[in-house]
N, C-alpha and C positions, 0 to 999 in steps of 0.2 A: 172360218168357221171351223177353229179348231177343235172344238165338240159338237155334241148335241146342240147348249146351250151354250150363250156368251155375256157377257155386259157390256150394255153400253149407256149411254149419257141419253140426259131426257132432250128429243128431239131433232137428236143424232141422224146425219142420213145413212139407209142402210143400202145396199147395193146389191143388188139380185142379179143373176142371168143363171140361164139354163136351158134344157132342150126339150121341144117335144118331138117325140118321135112314137110310133106307130107299137100299138101294143104288143102286138106276136112277133111282129120284121124286127123289131128298132129301128128300124129306116126312117130318116129324118121327113116329119109331115111338112114338106114344101107349100104347099097352101098356106095363106096367110090366118092367121087365128089369132083371136085378141085372149089375154089372159088377164084374169084378176086376180090380186095378189092383195091380201088384208093381214094387218097386226094390232091388233088394241083397238080397235073399231076404225080403223083408216087405211082406207085404199085406193090402189093405185092399180090403174089400166095398161098394160104391157103391151107390147105386136110381137108375133112368132114370125119371123121373119126366115124361110125356107130352114125352117128348124131349130131355129135358135132366139133367145129373146132376152135380153140385156138393162136395167132400168132399175132407178133406187125407190125408196117408200122410208118415208120420217116414221121416224120411233115416236113412241106416245112421250107425253110429259111426263105422267105420275105415274110412283114409282114402280116395282111388278115385275113380274115375269111374265112374258107374250109367246104363244104363238104365233109363228107365221106361217100361212096357210096360199094356195091357191087352186083355181079354177078356171074353166071355160068361161069366156065372158062372151054368151050370144054365138051358144057354137052352132055349126050348120046343120042345117037337116040330117038327121039320123047317126050321128056323130057320140059318143058315148067316152065321157070321162074315168079313164081307168085308173086313175092318180088316187094314193092310198088321203083316206079325209080328215086324219089327222094329219096336224100340223109337222112341215117335217128338221124344223130346227124351232128355238127358245131361245128366247131374249131377255136380259135381265137388265129391267132400266134403273141405273145406280144415279143420284141424284149428288151427294155429298163423295166431293175430293179429300183423300188421306189428309192427315197433317201429324205435324210431330207434335208428341207428348209432354216429353219431357226430356233428359238425361240422368241417367243413373251413373254412370261415371265417361272421365274422371268427376271429382267434384267440382258444381258450376264455380266460373268469377276465382279458383287458387292458381296457384304456383307453381307450374309440373317439372318436377325436377330434374335435372339431365340426365341421373341416373335409370330414368324409365322412358327415354326418348327411345331407344332402338326396338321397344316393342309396345307399344302405345296402343291401350287398348280403348275403343269406344263403346260406351253400350247407349242405345238408344231406343225411345219408345215413341210408335205410332201408330195413329187413331185409324183403323180401316175396316167401316164392319161389314164390307162383301166381299172382297180380295186384292193383294197387293200383285200388284207384276213385280215380281222378285229380280226380273232382270234387265230392271230398269231405275232401280236403286242404290244411288252414289250418294257415298259423303265426300264433301270438295272440302279441301280445307286451303290454308294461305298463313303467312308469314309475314307481317308488318310491322313495322320500329313501333315502340309503343309509346301511347299518348299525344300524336298528331291524327287523332281522329278518324271518322269512319273510312275516309275518303285518302288516305295516305300509298303511297302506292308500295307494292307485294315485293318484299325480296324474294319468296319462294312460293310455289305453291303444287296444288297437285290434285289427284280424285282419287279414291281408294271404291272397293264395291262393298256395300253395305247387304249383310247377308241376313235372313230373317231365323233366328234360333229359335229350334221347337218340328219346321214345318208345317205352323199354321200362320200362314198368310193373313186371315181376318179377327178382328176384333176391336176391341177398346183400347188393347195394350198389346201391341204387338213387338215385342224386342228383337231389336235386332243389333248386329255389333258388326264391329269394321277395324283392321290391322293399320296400323299403319307404323311404317320405320322412320322416324324422324332425325336421327340423330346423322343417315347417311347424304340426308338431305343441308343440314347446316355446318358449313364452312370454321374454324375456329377464329377467321376475322369475323366473322355474323354473332357468336357466342360472348364474346363482350359488349354487343349492343344489350340495350333495353328489348327483346321482344316481345309481340304476342301471337299466340295461334288464335285465329276463327276460324268456326267453319259453319256448312248447311247444309241440308243432305234434300236431292234432286231426286224423280220418280216417278209413278204413278201407279195409280189400279190399274184393272184389267179392262176397264172403261174407258182407259185414255185420262182419267183427271188428273192434270196434274197434283206437285206436292204443294201443300198449300204456303205462298212465296210468303207471307206476312209474319216478321222479325223469322225469317228462315231463307238469307237471300246472301246477294254476292256484297249488295250495301246495307245491310239488318241482319249482320249472322245470329246462327241459332242463340250461340253461346263464345265468350271470347276467354281465355285466357296468359296469364302474363308466365313465359318461358324463364326458367335460374338460367340469372344473366352470369356470366364469368368476371367478378370484379374484385376488385381488391380489399381486404380485410385489416384495417391498422388495430396493431394493439401497442400502447404504451406500458413499455417496464422501466421499472426501478427509475422512477425522477426523484432527483435528487440536487444535491448543489456543496462544492467542498471548496472551504468549510463551512458547516451546516452550524456556528455558534459560534461567542465573540467575536461577533462583525462589529465594524466600524466601516461609517465614514470613506470613502477611498481607498478598502481593502478590493482585493483583487480575488474574482469568486470566481468557482469551475462551474456552467451548468451544463447536468450531463443527464442522456436519457436514451435509452433506447426502443425504437420502433420496429414492430414486426409486423409484417405481410402474411395473416394465414388467408389468405384468398386464391383463387384459382385463376386469376391474371395480375401481369403485370403493374404494377402502380404509380403512377407520379400526381403528387397532390401537393396542395399548397400548406404549408407549417407556419403558424406564428406563436412567438414564446413571448408572455406579459408577466409585467410585475402587477401583482395586486397586492395594494393599501386596503389597512382594518378599515376604513371608511370607505373602500369601495372605490378608490380611486386606481385606475388603470394606465399601464404607461406601457407602449409595445416596443422589446427589446430585440428584438430580429424578426425578421421575416425571409421566409427561404422559400423553394421548391426541392422537392426532393422524390427520388425516383426508388423503385425497391421494387425487385421481380417478385415472382410468387413463390412464396416460402422461406424471403430472404428476410435479414435484417439492419440497420441502418446507426450506426452508433453515432450520437448526436450531442457536439460539445461547443462551448463558447465562453471565455471569458468574459464578466462580467463585474463592471466597478461599481458601487453602490453610490448613489450621489444626494440621499437623504438619508435622515433616520427612522426610527419607530417599527412597525411590526409589520410583516408585509410575507409574502409568500409570492412563489414565482408557478407561471400556469402555461400548459403547451397544449399547442390546439391544433385540430386540423381541420381545415372549412371541410363542412358537410360529414363529419366523424367523427373522432372520438378525441376527449380530450384528459389531461391529469394534470396533477396540481403536486407540489414539494412541501414537507412540511413548515406551521410556522415558523419565522425565528426576527429574529428582534435585532435591528440595525444601531448601534450608537453612534455619540456622537464621533466627528474625526478626532483620530490620533493626534497628541504633540506631547512635546519631549520637558523632562526637567519641571520645575513647581508650576510652571502653568498648564503641561500636561496635568497635574495629579488636582490643579482647581480644577481643568476642564470636564476632565472624569467625576466631577461631584454632580448630584443631582441639583439640577438650577433651583429648585425650589429651596431645596437646602440653603443653597447659598444666599437666599434672599432674605431667610427667616435671620439666620447667621449674620447679615448685614444689618439686619432692625435693630438685634438684641446687641451688638455693640455700639449704635447711636446713642440711642435709651440709657445705656452706661453707662459713656462718655456725658451722657445731656443732665445725668444724678450726679456722677462728679463735679461738675462745673458748678451745678446749682448749689453741691455742700460746701465747696471752699471758698464761696462769698464773703468779706467784710460785713457786719453787722451796719447800720447808716446808722449814724444819733440821730433823736429821736427832735423833731422843731416845736418850742414851745412861741405860746403867741403872747400877746401884749398881758393880756389878761390871767395866762394861765401863771405867766413870772410873776406879777404884785398880787395873787392869792397866795403862792409859794412863801418870798417875801414875808408875808404877813403873819405867814402859821411859825416862820421859825423864829427863834427868843430874841429879842435884840441885848449885843453885847458891847460892852464900855469898850472904847479903843485907847489903850493905854499910853501912858502919858511916856513921852522920849525922856529917854534917860542916856546922861553922855556913856557914850561907849569907851567901856576901858578894857583892859585885858588886854593879850598877845594877839584876839580874835576878833577884838571891836575894834580896837585904838584904827583911827587913820592915818599915824603917823608912819611912817617907813618902818619898815621891820630892823630888827640890828643887824648888824652886818656880823658873820660868822662869827665863834668866841667870845659873844659877849653876853653877858648873863640876861635874857630875855624876862627877869624875874624883877630885876632894879628897877 
């Protein structure tokens, strides 16, 4: 007994021990005498041997406050009990175990930033209507790898004392707090991993009830927080190509971009470059592994030769990271020399139109230069025409005379043709 009264659990065993002495001399009563001990209607008979007695008695089941009394059981003739009739001890039967109501700080299921690891404060509310055993309250913590389940191996763990705030160790919302220096527990290599912090509370009330373990245990933690991870954070700066206009198939184009690591850890990432056409088609141009220290930069450059014409742009990607793209450009047909080059530079649709017009013009000219065909007459049409024409009499043949009509031979030079 630490005081006149104490808390006990229902049906718990109470150990009772004491001495039986003579009232005046305070000498032990050597004679064996039975004592009757009673609490809450439960009685137990104990035997005093050589002035000492020791035994147990069962506490009541119902909650409440009970006094423990004793008296002589069937005393010998003439014996007088000088013990005070009032109970010499009181017991409070407490049937309920303490439990965690909630967590006020840090915010549940949040991310604990590295800047707060050195002075991490936990504020936990506990329900206990009778009284907490303040010395037994403990905050247990453990750091695990994130995402591997509740049974994942522990990287580092420990415990700190949980103190009652305000000195009031009973009530439905008892505030408690604990301080944890997590910064000194984690090494540099640990901080680059994805970690989480799990906690649970142990302890008891003054009646001996342990803290309720439901969702408050090693395998079922009270709460889980993700710890800020030191990772590489990439950013693309000034993605582009040179030249960026008047491009044609076969031209050499320099692709360039600056990659910056703004994170707190050195980065090793997979990067790839793609050509994206206006119809959505993608073609892988380059893929490589890049390594950038924390706070550093990498200048990426590559010569590329377009192998087809059309509208397109270049995209830069980091797997599970950011991406960037250049401005849209138009790549023309391959360049050629002389007249063929001038013709090739013309739009193909315009060339087709010119060709069709030229063919049409030639066809029109050929049709216009054709000679007209004589009209053919059949026999009936010929006879009708002959009947319509007037009949002409045939002249009588007259002897041809004169210099142009005679059949005689012409005169020789020097002769008179009219003689």
